[in-house]
A tleap script that builds the chain and sets N, CA, C and O, in Angstrom:
source leaprc.protein.ff14SB
mol = sequence {
  NMET ILE LYS ASN THR GLN LYS GLY PHE THR
  LEU ILE GLU LEU MET ILE VAL VAL ALA ILE
  ILE GLY ILE LEU ALA ALA ILE ALA ILE PRO
  ALA TYR GLN ASP TYR ILE THR ARG SER LYS
  VAL THR GLU LEU VAL THR ALA ALA SER ALA
  CYS LYS SER SER VAL SER GLU TYR ALA GLN
  THR LEU GLY THR LEU PRO GLY THR LEU THR
  GLU ALA GLY CYS ASN ASP ASN THR SER GLN
  TYR VAL GLU THR PHE ALA MET ASN ALA SER
  GLY ALA ILE THR VAL THR ALA SER ASP ALA
  VAL GLY GLY SER ALA ILE GLY GLN ASP TYR
  VAL LEU THR PRO THR PHE ASP ALA SER SER
  GLY THR VAL ALA TRP ALA CYS ASP ASP SER
  THR ILE PRO SER LYS TYR LEU PRO ALA ASN
  CYS CARG
}
set mol.1.N position { 141.431 69.638 48.446 }
set mol.1.CA position { 141.832 70.164 50.200 }
set mol.1.C position { 140.885 71.006 50.848 }
set mol.1.O position { 140.150 71.856 50.344 }
set mol.2.N position { 140.999 70.669 51.980 }
set mol.2.CA position { 139.850 70.929 52.737 }
set mol.2.C position { 140.284 72.156 54.039 }
set mol.2.O position { 140.793 71.738 55.078 }
set mol.3.N position { 140.095 73.250 53.899 }
set mol.3.CA position { 140.104 74.171 55.178 }
set mol.3.C position { 139.578 74.291 56.732 }
set mol.3.O position { 138.386 74.360 57.033 }
set mol.4.N position { 140.305 74.299 57.354 }
set mol.4.CA position { 139.907 73.599 58.921 }
set mol.4.C position { 139.917 75.462 59.428 }
set mol.4.O position { 140.872 75.979 60.008 }
set mol.5.N position { 138.569 76.244 59.016 }
set mol.5.CA position { 139.180 77.426 59.551 }
set mol.5.C position { 137.948 77.576 61.139 }
set mol.5.O position { 136.830 77.059 61.133 }
set mol.6.N position { 138.514 78.379 62.338 }
set mol.6.CA position { 137.527 78.321 63.194 }
set mol.6.C position { 136.507 79.724 62.911 }
set mol.6.O position { 136.861 80.818 62.471 }
set mol.7.N position { 134.829 79.178 63.417 }
set mol.7.CA position { 134.184 80.298 63.481 }
set mol.7.C position { 133.707 80.303 65.059 }
set mol.7.O position { 133.429 79.296 65.709 }
set mol.8.N position { 133.676 81.669 65.527 }
set mol.8.CA position { 132.927 81.785 67.217 }
set mol.8.C position { 134.413 82.025 67.751 }
set mol.8.O position { 135.522 82.330 67.312 }
set mol.9.N position { 133.730 81.682 69.059 }
set mol.9.CA position { 134.407 82.263 70.151 }
set mol.9.C position { 134.861 80.764 70.858 }
set mol.9.O position { 134.000 79.885 70.858 }
set mol.10.N position { 135.885 80.533 71.317 }
set mol.10.CA position { 136.097 79.641 72.609 }
set mol.10.C position { 135.306 79.457 73.920 }
set mol.10.O position { 134.607 80.446 74.137 }
set mol.11.N position { 135.226 78.735 74.629 }
set mol.11.CA position { 134.445 78.262 75.556 }
set mol.11.C position { 135.150 79.074 76.845 }
set mol.11.O position { 134.510 79.523 77.796 }
set mol.12.N position { 136.669 79.172 76.666 }
set mol.12.CA position { 137.394 79.754 77.470 }
set mol.12.C position { 137.191 81.524 77.362 }
set mol.12.O position { 136.858 82.220 78.321 }
set mol.13.N position { 137.488 82.058 75.920 }
set mol.13.CA position { 137.150 83.226 75.644 }
set mol.13.C position { 135.978 83.654 76.482 }
set mol.13.O position { 136.078 84.354 77.490 }
set mol.14.N position { 134.953 83.216 76.026 }
set mol.14.CA position { 133.693 83.392 76.507 }
set mol.14.C position { 133.533 83.837 78.119 }
set mol.14.O position { 132.919 84.808 78.562 }
set mol.15.N position { 134.309 82.778 78.876 }
set mol.15.CA position { 134.250 82.734 80.449 }
set mol.15.C position { 135.095 83.946 80.704 }
set mol.15.O position { 134.708 84.901 81.378 }
set mol.16.N position { 136.384 83.848 80.076 }
set mol.16.CA position { 137.106 85.394 80.538 }
set mol.16.C position { 135.826 86.759 80.248 }
set mol.16.O position { 135.429 87.328 81.265 }
set mol.17.N position { 135.404 87.092 79.254 }
set mol.17.CA position { 134.557 88.293 79.182 }
set mol.17.C position { 133.355 88.300 80.368 }
set mol.17.O position { 133.006 89.299 80.996 }
set mol.18.N position { 132.724 86.725 80.540 }
set mol.18.CA position { 132.134 86.764 81.517 }
set mol.18.C position { 132.657 87.491 83.131 }
set mol.18.O position { 132.249 88.344 83.919 }
set mol.19.N position { 133.430 86.848 83.040 }
set mol.19.CA position { 134.306 87.409 84.115 }
set mol.19.C position { 134.671 88.454 84.912 }
set mol.19.O position { 134.777 88.614 86.128 }
set mol.20.N position { 134.961 89.619 83.242 }
set mol.20.CA position { 135.240 90.620 83.336 }
set mol.20.C position { 134.024 91.167 83.754 }
set mol.20.O position { 134.132 91.860 84.766 }
set mol.21.N position { 132.336 91.019 83.053 }
set mol.21.CA position { 131.440 91.783 83.518 }
set mol.21.C position { 130.742 91.300 85.128 }
set mol.21.O position { 129.834 91.849 85.751 }
set mol.22.N position { 131.303 90.455 85.375 }
set mol.22.CA position { 130.794 90.115 86.778 }
set mol.22.C position { 131.863 91.470 87.472 }
set mol.22.O position { 131.338 92.512 87.862 }
set mol.23.N position { 132.923 91.319 87.520 }
set mol.23.CA position { 134.111 92.142 88.247 }
set mol.23.C position { 133.434 93.622 87.860 }
set mol.23.O position { 133.358 94.449 88.768 }
set mol.24.N position { 132.959 93.957 86.577 }
set mol.24.CA position { 132.630 95.659 87.008 }
set mol.24.C position { 131.610 96.305 87.195 }
set mol.24.O position { 131.482 97.518 87.355 }
set mol.25.N position { 130.430 95.043 87.171 }
set mol.25.CA position { 129.405 94.683 88.049 }
set mol.25.C position { 129.262 95.031 89.213 }
set mol.25.O position { 128.375 95.649 89.801 }
set mol.26.N position { 130.423 94.486 89.580 }
set mol.26.CA position { 130.860 94.168 91.317 }
set mol.26.C position { 130.728 95.491 92.201 }
set mol.26.O position { 130.175 95.699 93.281 }
set mol.27.N position { 131.595 96.468 91.153 }
set mol.27.CA position { 131.990 97.732 91.720 }
set mol.27.C position { 131.311 98.463 91.518 }
set mol.27.O position { 131.391 99.244 92.466 }
set mol.28.N position { 130.098 99.036 90.376 }
set mol.28.CA position { 129.545 99.862 89.757 }
set mol.28.C position { 128.260 99.558 90.518 }
set mol.28.O position { 127.531 100.549 90.560 }
set mol.29.N position { 127.856 98.685 91.018 }
set mol.29.CA position { 126.152 98.631 91.468 }
set mol.29.C position { 126.213 99.261 93.098 }
set mol.29.O position { 125.318 99.982 93.539 }
set mol.30.N position { 127.578 98.804 93.997 }
set mol.30.CA position { 127.646 99.607 94.869 }
set mol.30.C position { 127.784 101.272 94.674 }
set mol.30.O position { 127.230 102.093 95.404 }
set mol.31.N position { 128.428 101.507 93.818 }
set mol.31.CA position { 128.756 102.677 93.384 }
set mol.31.C position { 127.413 103.698 93.470 }
set mol.31.O position { 127.127 104.700 94.125 }
set mol.32.N position { 126.773 102.902 92.469 }
set mol.32.CA position { 125.612 103.534 91.968 }
set mol.32.C position { 124.470 103.647 93.113 }
set mol.32.O position { 124.029 104.754 93.420 }
set mol.33.N position { 124.052 102.577 93.671 }
set mol.33.CA position { 123.308 102.638 94.714 }
set mol.33.C position { 123.805 103.962 95.527 }
set mol.33.O position { 123.125 104.971 95.342 }
set mol.34.N position { 124.865 104.058 96.364 }
set mol.34.CA position { 125.629 105.110 97.024 }
set mol.34.C position { 124.865 106.441 96.428 }
set mol.34.O position { 124.077 107.155 97.047 }
set mol.35.N position { 125.242 106.570 95.252 }
set mol.35.CA position { 124.698 107.871 94.405 }
set mol.35.C position { 123.581 108.223 94.768 }
set mol.35.O position { 123.413 109.191 95.510 }
set mol.36.N position { 122.329 107.270 94.162 }
set mol.36.CA position { 120.732 106.960 94.422 }
set mol.36.C position { 120.838 107.830 95.388 }
set mol.36.O position { 120.640 109.041 95.292 }
set mol.37.N position { 121.220 107.105 96.538 }
set mol.37.CA position { 120.977 107.869 98.316 }
set mol.37.C position { 121.537 108.941 98.184 }
set mol.37.O position { 120.530 109.644 98.092 }
set mol.38.N position { 122.489 109.731 98.088 }
set mol.38.CA position { 122.690 110.930 97.390 }
set mol.38.C position { 122.035 111.779 97.033 }
set mol.38.O position { 121.946 112.897 97.540 }
set mol.39.N position { 121.337 111.257 95.860 }
set mol.39.CA position { 120.643 112.568 95.046 }
set mol.39.C position { 119.156 112.281 96.244 }
set mol.39.O position { 118.400 113.248 96.344 }
set mol.40.N position { 118.932 111.488 96.767 }
set mol.40.CA position { 117.636 111.434 97.741 }
set mol.40.C position { 118.143 112.610 98.771 }
set mol.40.O position { 117.727 113.753 98.581 }
set mol.41.N position { 118.884 112.386 99.673 }
set mol.41.CA position { 119.792 113.487 100.854 }
set mol.41.C position { 119.418 114.624 99.884 }
set mol.41.O position { 118.427 115.231 100.290 }
set mol.42.N position { 119.941 115.119 98.660 }
set mol.42.CA position { 119.730 116.319 98.207 }
set mol.42.C position { 118.656 117.125 98.592 }
set mol.42.O position { 118.602 118.339 98.784 }
set mol.43.N position { 117.570 115.996 98.696 }
set mol.43.CA position { 115.656 117.317 99.190 }
set mol.43.C position { 115.967 117.342 100.620 }
set mol.43.O position { 115.347 118.221 101.218 }
set mol.44.N position { 116.583 116.781 101.186 }
set mol.44.CA position { 116.596 117.157 102.654 }
set mol.44.C position { 117.294 118.392 102.910 }
set mol.44.O position { 116.808 119.185 103.716 }
set mol.45.N position { 118.456 118.668 102.277 }
set mol.45.CA position { 119.263 119.781 101.926 }
set mol.45.C position { 118.343 120.566 101.342 }
set mol.45.O position { 118.312 121.702 101.817 }
set mol.46.N position { 117.652 120.369 100.550 }
set mol.46.CA position { 116.982 121.507 99.791 }
set mol.46.C position { 115.806 122.407 100.683 }
set mol.46.O position { 115.670 123.610 100.908 }
set mol.47.N position { 115.097 121.271 101.036 }
set mol.47.CA position { 113.951 121.584 102.655 }
set mol.47.C position { 114.486 122.662 103.438 }
set mol.47.O position { 113.791 123.599 103.831 }
set mol.48.N position { 116.286 122.486 103.777 }
set mol.48.CA position { 116.832 122.986 105.181 }
set mol.48.C position { 117.256 124.098 104.961 }
set mol.48.O position { 117.544 124.931 105.820 }
set mol.49.N position { 117.392 124.305 103.015 }
set mol.49.CA position { 118.312 125.669 102.886 }
set mol.49.C position { 116.972 126.403 102.346 }
set mol.49.O position { 117.347 127.268 101.554 }
set mol.50.N position { 115.606 126.405 102.451 }
set mol.50.CA position { 114.689 127.132 102.122 }
set mol.50.C position { 114.140 127.818 103.379 }
set mol.50.O position { 113.277 128.677 103.200 }
set mol.51.N position { 114.520 127.554 104.573 }
set mol.51.CA position { 114.405 127.585 105.758 }
set mol.51.C position { 115.708 128.397 106.029 }
set mol.51.O position { 115.443 129.339 106.776 }
set mol.52.N position { 116.782 128.363 105.743 }
set mol.52.CA position { 117.972 128.701 106.177 }
set mol.52.C position { 117.995 129.904 105.982 }
set mol.52.O position { 118.493 130.615 106.855 }
set mol.53.N position { 117.459 130.501 104.767 }
set mol.53.CA position { 117.232 131.795 104.607 }
set mol.53.C position { 115.993 132.365 105.259 }
set mol.53.O position { 116.093 133.553 105.565 }
set mol.54.N position { 115.034 131.867 105.491 }
set mol.54.CA position { 114.049 132.774 106.443 }
set mol.54.C position { 114.765 133.058 107.688 }
set mol.54.O position { 114.784 134.195 108.159 }
set mol.55.N position { 115.478 131.857 108.352 }
set mol.55.CA position { 116.268 131.934 109.705 }
set mol.55.C position { 117.191 133.569 109.644 }
set mol.55.O position { 117.246 134.512 110.434 }
set mol.56.N position { 117.898 133.271 108.138 }
set mol.56.CA position { 118.859 134.384 108.495 }
set mol.56.C position { 118.253 135.824 108.596 }
set mol.56.O position { 118.651 136.718 109.342 }
set mol.57.N position { 116.992 135.892 107.510 }
set mol.57.CA position { 116.725 137.240 107.449 }
set mol.57.C position { 115.980 137.501 108.531 }
set mol.57.O position { 116.062 138.707 108.765 }
set mol.58.N position { 115.214 136.887 109.394 }
set mol.58.CA position { 115.219 136.877 110.944 }
set mol.58.C position { 115.621 137.549 111.664 }
set mol.58.O position { 115.138 138.477 112.312 }
set mol.59.N position { 117.442 136.711 111.540 }
set mol.59.CA position { 118.635 137.128 112.320 }
set mol.59.C position { 118.985 138.158 112.251 }
set mol.59.O position { 119.363 138.726 113.276 }
set mol.60.N position { 118.997 138.694 111.230 }
set mol.60.CA position { 119.037 139.899 110.300 }
set mol.60.C position { 118.511 141.367 111.159 }
set mol.60.O position { 119.150 142.311 111.625 }
set mol.61.N position { 116.950 141.027 111.108 }
set mol.61.CA position { 115.958 142.009 111.087 }
set mol.61.C position { 115.809 142.025 112.491 }
set mol.61.O position { 115.980 143.172 112.905 }
set mol.62.N position { 115.537 141.144 113.472 }
set mol.62.CA position { 115.406 141.469 114.316 }
set mol.62.C position { 116.185 141.682 115.354 }
set mol.62.O position { 115.797 142.445 116.238 }
set mol.63.N position { 117.509 141.008 115.444 }
set mol.63.CA position { 118.920 140.640 115.795 }
set mol.63.C position { 118.941 139.766 117.199 }
set mol.63.O position { 119.345 140.015 118.335 }
set mol.64.N position { 118.278 138.557 116.540 }
set mol.64.CA position { 118.043 137.468 117.270 }
set mol.64.C position { 117.865 136.033 116.779 }
set mol.64.O position { 117.778 136.190 115.561 }
set mol.65.N position { 117.764 134.759 117.016 }
set mol.65.CA position { 117.722 133.848 116.336 }
set mol.65.C position { 116.241 133.576 116.293 }
set mol.65.O position { 115.712 134.190 117.220 }
set mol.66.N position { 115.220 132.787 115.465 }
set mol.66.CA position { 114.076 132.172 116.180 }
set mol.66.C position { 113.788 131.094 116.832 }
set mol.66.O position { 114.604 130.192 116.642 }
set mol.67.N position { 113.050 130.881 117.434 }
set mol.67.CA position { 112.920 130.035 118.399 }
set mol.67.C position { 112.095 128.729 117.965 }
set mol.67.O position { 112.206 127.565 118.351 }
set mol.68.N position { 111.190 129.343 116.989 }
set mol.68.CA position { 110.320 128.227 116.283 }
set mol.68.C position { 110.322 128.472 114.681 }
set mol.68.O position { 110.836 129.473 114.184 }
set mol.69.N position { 109.780 127.594 114.031 }
set mol.69.CA position { 109.482 127.161 112.540 }
set mol.69.C position { 108.473 128.680 112.145 }
set mol.69.O position { 108.610 129.520 111.255 }
set mol.70.N position { 107.445 128.536 113.267 }
set mol.70.CA position { 106.371 129.775 112.838 }
set mol.70.C position { 107.050 131.136 113.226 }
set mol.70.O position { 106.498 132.177 112.869 }
set mol.71.N position { 107.985 131.170 113.796 }
set mol.71.CA position { 108.505 132.656 113.999 }
set mol.71.C position { 109.387 132.818 112.604 }
set mol.71.O position { 109.320 133.807 111.874 }
set mol.72.N position { 110.056 131.897 112.420 }
set mol.72.CA position { 111.334 132.126 111.106 }
set mol.72.C position { 110.199 132.032 110.097 }
set mol.72.O position { 110.706 132.235 108.993 }
set mol.73.N position { 109.166 131.861 110.002 }
set mol.73.CA position { 108.336 131.679 108.531 }
set mol.73.C position { 108.368 130.841 107.667 }
set mol.73.O position { 108.134 131.076 106.481 }
set mol.74.N position { 108.780 129.301 108.327 }
set mol.74.CA position { 109.039 128.480 107.790 }
set mol.74.C position { 108.492 127.339 107.668 }
set mol.74.O position { 108.953 126.681 108.601 }
set mol.75.N position { 107.568 126.502 106.903 }
set mol.75.CA position { 106.471 125.527 107.216 }
set mol.75.C position { 107.639 123.977 107.069 }
set mol.75.O position { 108.713 123.699 106.535 }
set mol.76.N position { 106.376 123.170 108.093 }
set mol.76.CA position { 107.287 121.862 108.000 }
set mol.76.C position { 106.793 121.042 107.779 }
set mol.76.O position { 106.404 120.176 108.564 }
set mol.77.N position { 106.614 121.107 106.124 }
set mol.77.CA position { 105.919 120.046 104.938 }
set mol.77.C position { 106.708 118.872 104.735 }
set mol.77.O position { 107.703 118.925 104.013 }
set mol.78.N position { 106.331 117.732 105.349 }
set mol.78.CA position { 107.274 116.227 104.883 }
set mol.78.C position { 106.857 116.045 103.494 }
set mol.78.O position { 105.703 116.408 103.267 }
set mol.79.N position { 107.470 115.604 102.585 }
set mol.79.CA position { 107.587 115.037 101.352 }
set mol.79.C position { 107.931 113.174 101.386 }
set mol.79.O position { 107.858 112.356 102.304 }
set mol.80.N position { 108.274 113.061 100.089 }
set mol.80.CA position { 108.381 111.175 100.463 }
set mol.80.C position { 109.856 111.153 100.784 }
set mol.80.O position { 110.188 109.981 100.962 }
set mol.81.N position { 110.762 111.889 100.913 }
set mol.81.CA position { 112.352 111.490 101.471 }
set mol.81.C position { 112.508 112.452 102.935 }
set mol.81.O position { 113.529 112.381 103.618 }
set mol.82.N position { 111.575 113.171 103.226 }
set mol.82.CA position { 111.540 114.100 104.382 }
set mol.82.C position { 110.527 113.372 105.777 }
set mol.82.O position { 109.310 113.278 105.611 }
set mol.83.N position { 110.937 113.068 106.623 }
set mol.83.CA position { 110.200 112.225 107.676 }
set mol.83.C position { 109.771 113.612 108.548 }
set mol.83.O position { 108.653 114.105 108.406 }
set mol.84.N position { 110.373 113.956 109.096 }
set mol.84.CA position { 110.153 115.482 109.778 }
set mol.84.C position { 111.119 116.048 109.535 }
set mol.84.O position { 112.228 115.692 109.137 }
set mol.85.N position { 110.274 117.843 110.016 }
set mol.85.CA position { 111.134 118.726 109.830 }
set mol.85.C position { 110.636 119.441 110.805 }
set mol.85.O position { 109.427 119.628 110.947 }
set mol.86.N position { 112.131 120.210 112.064 }
set mol.86.CA position { 111.521 121.029 113.107 }
set mol.86.C position { 112.768 121.973 113.288 }
set mol.86.O position { 113.653 121.991 112.432 }
set mol.87.N position { 112.819 122.721 114.366 }
set mol.87.CA position { 113.736 123.656 114.849 }
set mol.87.C position { 113.429 123.700 116.190 }
set mol.87.O position { 112.329 123.679 116.743 }
set mol.88.N position { 114.905 123.785 116.788 }
set mol.88.CA position { 114.999 123.982 118.409 }
set mol.88.C position { 115.102 125.001 118.724 }
set mol.88.O position { 115.366 125.618 117.692 }
set mol.89.N position { 115.061 125.882 119.785 }
set mol.89.CA position { 115.011 126.845 120.779 }
set mol.89.C position { 116.276 127.923 119.980 }
set mol.89.O position { 116.140 129.137 119.829 }
set mol.90.N position { 117.203 127.294 119.649 }
set mol.90.CA position { 118.694 128.211 119.216 }
set mol.90.C position { 118.546 128.451 117.334 }
set mol.90.O position { 119.135 129.291 116.655 }
set mol.91.N position { 117.633 127.472 116.912 }
set mol.91.CA position { 117.543 128.060 115.778 }
set mol.91.C position { 117.950 127.104 114.760 }
set mol.91.O position { 117.848 127.349 113.558 }
set mol.92.N position { 118.556 125.671 115.379 }
set mol.92.CA position { 119.019 124.573 114.392 }
set mol.92.C position { 117.744 124.191 113.898 }
set mol.92.O position { 116.683 124.177 114.521 }
set mol.93.N position { 118.023 123.780 112.328 }
set mol.93.CA position { 117.315 122.766 111.579 }
set mol.93.C position { 117.625 121.651 111.653 }
set mol.93.O position { 118.770 121.201 111.608 }
set mol.94.N position { 116.287 120.880 111.818 }
set mol.94.CA position { 116.816 119.281 111.714 }
set mol.94.C position { 115.529 118.412 110.695 }
set mol.94.O position { 114.339 118.311 110.997 }
set mol.95.N position { 115.970 118.054 109.884 }
set mol.95.CA position { 115.089 117.428 108.680 }
set mol.95.C position { 115.455 116.367 108.967 }
set mol.95.O position { 116.607 116.329 109.400 }
set mol.96.N position { 114.672 114.997 108.872 }
set mol.96.CA position { 114.738 113.762 109.278 }
set mol.96.C position { 114.579 112.652 108.192 }
set mol.96.O position { 113.545 112.634 107.523 }
set mol.97.N position { 115.449 111.829 108.012 }
set mol.97.CA position { 115.012 111.310 106.626 }
set mol.97.C position { 114.162 110.357 106.816 }
set mol.97.O position { 113.909 109.885 107.924 }
set mol.98.N position { 113.634 109.984 105.707 }
set mol.98.CA position { 112.397 108.847 105.810 }
set mol.98.C position { 113.272 107.554 105.276 }
set mol.98.O position { 114.425 107.533 104.847 }
set mol.99.N position { 112.348 106.514 105.447 }
set mol.99.CA position { 112.512 105.070 105.148 }
set mol.99.C position { 113.000 105.090 103.884 }
set mol.99.O position { 113.906 104.344 103.512 }
set mol.100.N position { 112.175 106.319 102.834 }
set mol.100.CA position { 112.225 105.973 101.301 }
set mol.100.C position { 113.455 106.452 100.364 }
set mol.100.O position { 113.746 106.379 99.171 }
set mol.101.N position { 114.210 107.159 101.951 }
set mol.101.CA position { 115.645 107.417 101.389 }
set mol.101.C position { 116.668 106.126 100.941 }
set mol.101.O position { 117.560 106.039 100.098 }
set mol.102.N position { 116.164 105.288 101.802 }
set mol.102.CA position { 117.200 104.539 101.701 }
set mol.102.C position { 118.660 104.331 101.927 }
set mol.102.O position { 119.167 105.452 101.908 }
set mol.103.N position { 119.730 103.267 102.169 }
set mol.103.CA position { 120.840 102.761 102.484 }
set mol.103.C position { 120.746 103.283 103.724 }
set mol.103.O position { 119.713 103.376 104.388 }
set mol.104.N position { 122.548 103.847 104.232 }
set mol.104.CA position { 122.324 104.339 106.030 }
set mol.104.C position { 121.731 104.953 106.414 }
set mol.104.O position { 121.169 104.759 107.492 }
set mol.105.N position { 121.594 105.947 105.717 }
set mol.105.CA position { 120.933 107.452 105.771 }
set mol.105.C position { 119.167 107.557 106.480 }
set mol.105.O position { 118.576 108.598 106.766 }
set mol.106.N position { 118.683 106.238 106.608 }
set mol.106.CA position { 117.270 105.508 106.790 }
set mol.106.C position { 117.123 106.641 108.748 }
set mol.106.O position { 117.856 106.559 109.734 }
set mol.107.N position { 116.297 107.224 108.587 }
set mol.107.CA position { 115.615 107.781 109.877 }
set mol.107.C position { 117.070 108.876 110.807 }
set mol.107.O position { 117.163 109.139 112.006 }
set mol.108.N position { 118.020 109.284 109.611 }
set mol.108.CA position { 119.554 109.565 110.372 }
set mol.108.C position { 118.814 111.430 109.770 }
set mol.108.O position { 118.121 111.626 108.771 }
set mol.109.N position { 119.297 112.500 110.806 }
set mol.109.CA position { 119.221 113.690 110.696 }
set mol.109.C position { 120.814 114.420 110.003 }
set mol.109.O position { 122.002 114.206 110.246 }
set mol.110.N position { 119.916 115.565 108.837 }
set mol.110.CA position { 120.505 116.552 108.625 }
set mol.110.C position { 119.879 117.641 109.283 }
set mol.110.O position { 118.770 118.171 109.359 }
set mol.111.N position { 121.593 117.826 109.947 }
set mol.111.CA position { 120.945 119.487 110.870 }
set mol.111.C position { 121.931 120.754 110.307 }
set mol.111.O position { 122.903 120.537 109.583 }
set mol.112.N position { 121.575 121.940 110.698 }
set mol.112.CA position { 122.333 122.923 110.414 }
set mol.112.C position { 122.015 124.231 111.209 }
set mol.112.O position { 121.050 124.988 111.105 }
set mol.113.N position { 122.850 124.268 111.842 }
set mol.113.CA position { 123.009 124.732 112.776 }
set mol.113.C position { 123.823 126.430 113.161 }
set mol.113.O position { 125.011 126.582 113.449 }
set mol.114.N position { 122.595 127.712 113.032 }
set mol.114.CA position { 123.737 128.939 112.737 }
set mol.114.C position { 124.242 129.471 114.243 }
set mol.114.O position { 123.811 129.411 115.394 }
set mol.115.N position { 125.019 129.840 113.785 }
set mol.115.CA position { 125.644 130.992 114.626 }
set mol.115.C position { 125.436 132.369 114.218 }
set mol.115.O position { 125.869 132.681 113.108 }
set mol.116.N position { 124.683 133.496 115.119 }
set mol.116.CA position { 124.505 134.773 115.040 }
set mol.116.C position { 125.555 135.882 115.298 }
set mol.116.O position { 125.639 136.277 116.461 }
set mol.117.N position { 126.304 136.393 114.438 }
set mol.117.CA position { 127.084 137.469 115.287 }
set mol.117.C position { 126.476 138.885 114.997 }
set mol.117.O position { 126.497 139.491 113.926 }
set mol.118.N position { 125.823 139.351 116.422 }
set mol.118.CA position { 125.417 140.696 116.651 }
set mol.118.C position { 126.026 141.789 115.863 }
set mol.118.O position { 125.403 142.775 115.470 }
set mol.119.N position { 127.048 141.600 115.694 }
set mol.119.CA position { 127.910 142.508 115.708 }
set mol.119.C position { 128.030 143.284 114.162 }
set mol.119.O position { 127.907 144.483 113.913 }
set mol.120.N position { 128.266 142.339 113.393 }
set mol.120.CA position { 128.099 141.997 111.984 }
set mol.120.C position { 126.918 141.823 111.404 }
set mol.120.O position { 126.745 142.245 110.260 }
set mol.121.N position { 125.711 141.044 112.237 }
set mol.121.CA position { 124.128 141.126 111.554 }
set mol.121.C position { 124.572 139.865 110.489 }
set mol.121.O position { 124.135 139.954 109.342 }
set mol.122.N position { 125.464 138.648 110.854 }
set mol.122.CA position { 125.788 137.744 109.914 }
set mol.122.C position { 125.012 136.619 110.516 }
set mol.122.O position { 124.441 136.751 111.599 }
set mol.123.N position { 124.984 135.426 109.769 }
set mol.123.CA position { 124.435 133.924 109.891 }
set mol.123.C position { 125.347 133.176 109.555 }
set mol.123.O position { 125.323 132.954 108.344 }
set mol.124.N position { 126.425 132.511 110.277 }
set mol.124.CA position { 126.774 131.431 109.680 }
set mol.124.C position { 126.833 129.942 109.980 }
set mol.124.O position { 127.342 129.469 110.996 }
set mol.125.N position { 126.453 129.477 109.322 }
set mol.125.CA position { 125.844 127.728 108.804 }
set mol.125.C position { 126.646 126.861 109.320 }
set mol.125.O position { 127.725 126.815 108.728 }
set mol.126.N position { 126.504 125.896 110.514 }
set mol.126.CA position { 127.411 124.322 110.113 }
set mol.126.C position { 126.280 123.241 110.010 }
set mol.126.O position { 125.085 123.338 110.286 }
set mol.127.N position { 127.003 122.185 109.532 }
set mol.127.CA position { 126.387 120.801 109.245 }
set mol.127.C position { 126.902 120.087 110.180 }
set mol.127.O position { 126.411 118.961 110.105 }
set mol.128.N position { 127.929 120.195 111.352 }
set mol.128.CA position { 128.505 119.596 111.705 }
set mol.128.C position { 127.625 118.330 113.080 }
set mol.128.O position { 128.144 117.342 113.600 }
set mol.129.N position { 126.290 118.858 113.288 }
set mol.129.CA position { 125.961 117.741 114.293 }
set mol.129.C position { 125.142 116.498 113.122 }
set mol.129.O position { 124.567 115.574 113.697 }
set mol.130.N position { 125.115 116.495 111.978 }
set mol.130.CA position { 124.441 115.915 111.054 }
set mol.130.C position { 124.593 114.310 111.247 }
set mol.130.O position { 125.641 113.841 110.803 }
set mol.131.N position { 123.672 113.403 111.858 }
set mol.131.CA position { 123.928 111.856 111.609 }
set mol.131.C position { 124.217 110.801 110.353 }
set mol.131.O position { 124.703 109.670 110.334 }
set mol.132.N position { 123.554 111.922 109.024 }
set mol.132.CA position { 123.864 111.028 108.074 }
set mol.132.C position { 125.392 110.650 107.992 }
set mol.132.O position { 126.417 111.074 108.526 }
set mol.133.N position { 125.064 109.601 107.027 }
set mol.133.CA position { 126.913 109.140 107.058 }
set mol.133.C position { 127.657 110.431 105.966 }
set mol.133.O position { 127.178 110.639 104.851 }
set mol.134.N position { 128.477 110.960 106.325 }
set mol.134.CA position { 129.396 111.696 105.329 }
set mol.134.C position { 129.107 111.958 103.847 }
set mol.134.O position { 128.829 113.009 103.270 }
set mol.135.N position { 129.287 110.389 103.278 }
set mol.135.CA position { 129.671 109.867 102.179 }
set mol.135.C position { 128.194 110.442 101.799 }
set mol.135.O position { 128.297 110.765 100.615 }
set mol.136.N position { 126.872 110.724 102.237 }
set mol.136.CA position { 125.682 111.151 101.362 }
set mol.136.C position { 125.564 112.934 101.331 }
set mol.136.O position { 125.087 113.571 100.391 }
set mol.137.N position { 126.141 113.539 102.636 }
set mol.137.CA position { 126.346 114.698 102.899 }
set mol.137.C position { 127.110 115.488 101.470 }
set mol.137.O position { 128.111 115.146 100.840 }
set mol.138.N position { 126.196 116.641 101.283 }
set mol.138.CA position { 126.933 117.588 100.283 }
set mol.138.C position { 128.592 117.786 100.884 }
set mol.138.O position { 129.050 117.562 102.005 }
set mol.139.N position { 129.115 118.194 99.885 }
set mol.139.CA position { 131.006 118.368 99.536 }
set mol.139.C position { 131.384 119.450 101.370 }
set mol.139.O position { 132.114 118.960 102.232 }
set mol.140.N position { 130.736 120.781 101.539 }
set mol.140.CA position { 130.779 121.373 102.864 }
set mol.140.C position { 130.609 120.832 103.771 }
set mol.140.O position { 131.203 121.205 104.783 }
set mol.141.N position { 129.781 119.782 103.819 }
set mol.141.CA position { 129.318 118.949 105.183 }
set mol.141.C position { 130.408 117.972 105.363 }
set mol.141.O position { 130.266 117.498 106.490 }
set mol.142.N position { 131.566 117.382 104.697 }
set mol.142.CA position { 132.191 116.437 104.790 }
set mol.142.C position { 132.959 116.935 105.990 }
set mol.142.O position { 133.821 116.226 106.509 }
savepdb mol mol.pdb
quit
């Protein structure tokens, strides 16, 4: 008596597995690329946050916002992901993303704008003027 047993997978089963893997990859790769760009934009946020503390301290001490990075005690160091670092006369900090950031954030700005309340001596910050797509920005800027 000869038994006819099947060993292995049929071609259809293999094609279904390949199709499922392709669908999963089509969804996962763009999400991963956005995640990588978001992590690179975090360096821009960190650079601006360091200067944010100096601007707040300057405003609370002298009662006015600084007009330059030097007045605020900030440095304008660039890095792999920070192309330029600047401050305007109203104290707004602007960090421009370099080409290494990737995605649609290349050459875009992360802007922190201060609002100084002289009566209470507090500085409120907003990042509404940023040109980086909101999906790459921190949650408090979206």
